[in-house]
N, C-alpha and C positions, 0 to 999 in steps of 0.2 A: 793740305797734303800731308799724309802720314810719313813718319820717319822711314818706314820700310818701303814706301812708294818712292821716296827720294833716293834711297839706296839702290833700288832696282833700276831707276832711271839712270843713275850714275854708272852702274855696272853695264847697262845696255850701251851707253855711249862709249864706254871704255872698250867694250868688245867690238863695236863698230870701228873704232880707231885701229885696233889691232888687226881686224880683218882687212881694212883698207890698206894698211901697210904691207899686206901680203900681195897686193895687186902689182903686177909688173910695172916697173917704172916709178912707183911711188916710194919715196924715201922719207925717213924721219925728218931729215933736214929740210927737205922740200915741203913737207906738210907743215912743219913748224913755221917756216918762212911764209907760207900762204896765210897762216893764221896769225901772222905778226907776233910770233912767240920766239923766244931764244931757242936755238937748236938743241940745247941741253934739256929742254922741257920734256922731250920724249925719251930721254935716257931711262932705261929700265922699263919701258912700256910693256915689254913681254912678261915682266915679273908680276906675280900676284901682289907684291908689296907696292906696286906703282900707285901713288895716291895724289893725282892731280887736283888742283883747286877747281871749284865750280866754274870760275872765270876761264880757266884753261879749257875745260870740257866744252863750254859754250863757244869759245873761239874755234876750237877744232871741229865741232859739229857743223859749223857753218860751211866747212870745206869737205864734208863727207858726202858721198852719193846718197841719195834718198833710197828708201826700200824699193820704190818703183824702178829706179835706175839700176839697182843691183839685180832685180828680177828680170829685167829686159835682156 
């Protein structure tokens, strides 16, 4: 997998996290807890400079709705 493909995949997951946090009833703290992450992990998620680890993105992605669920 090329470096640019990995960067695109990371960016896509980050945008999905941000979009999910716009859903009514979804909070940073709640999402972090679901993913077994510290609540501060999502501090600054709205900022362009937010730079989560790959492990954080993997943990969060497991708790995001799929593209099919979003479209329904």
